[in-house]
N, C-alpha and C positions, 0 to 999 in steps of 0.2 A: 544736848537734853530739851532744847527748846522744841523742836521737831517730835521727838518722842512724846510730849504732854500733848503736843498739838493733834498729832495721830490720834492717841487716844481718847482726846476731846472731841475730835470728828468722828472718831466710830460710835461713842457712846449717843453722841447727838443724833447720826443715822440710825444707832438700832432703838432710839426712843422716838423718832419721827416716823418709823415704818409700822408702830403700835395704833391702831385704828379701832373706836369702839365699834361693836357691830350693828349693821343697821337693824331697823325695825323689820320683822318678818310678819307678813299678814296671815292671819291664821289659816290652816289647811279646812276650809269649809267642808269639804268633803270627808276628810276623816272624823271630825266633827260631828257630821249627820250620821256616820256608820255607828256612832256609839254613844249618841245623847239623842235620847228623846225629852218632849216638851210635857211636862205632865200637867200643869195648870199655868192660866197668863190671865192678869187682867191689867189694867192700865196702871195699879201698884205694886205689882210684882209677879214675877215668873219661877217658875219652878221648873227645874231640870233633872231628868233621870239620866245616871250615866255610869260607865263602867270602862276600864281600861285606859283612862284619859285622866289628865291632871286637871283640878278644878281651876287653875291660869289658864288652861286652855279655853275652857269655857266662858270665863267672864269677860272676854272682849265680844262675844256675841250677846250675851245680858246688857252688856253697856251700848251694844247698838240698838238692841230691843227698848232699853230704857230711852233711850236720845231720841226714839222715833215717837214716843208717847209724850210730846208736849216738851224735849230738850232736857229730860230729866238726868240725873247718872245713878248707875247702879250699885248697889251696897250688898256685899254679901251679908244675909240674915242669918243663916245657919246651913248645917252639914248632917244630914241624918244618914245613917248606916241601915240599910233593909236587909229582912231575913236573907234574901237572896245575894247577898253581896253587895249591890249594887247602890248607889250613893243616890241622896236627892240633897241639892243645893236650892236654896232659896234665894234668889235677888229680889230686893225692895228698889223700887223706883223712886229717889228722894228729888226734891227740888234742889236746884243748883243754889250753893250760897251766894247772896248778893255781898258785893264788896264795896 
């Protein structure tokens, strides 16, 4: 009976150990470039117009843009729907909080 429980325990441990968190995947910049247009940019904000792509795929690009503008972080200010069913996302470049 002990061998049975030991076998079940080892089986469960091996099943759990094979689970791993997904690795970070770099954004596909070619895909993003085909679906996103930079409408407006300044050192304080950037506005992207996009379709057929999710906002979470654009956010890393905005983060890189703001980081290159003095180490700032990108914050989503708002999303508006255009009459042609494209969307515009405004990201504001904020100062990093001091801890």
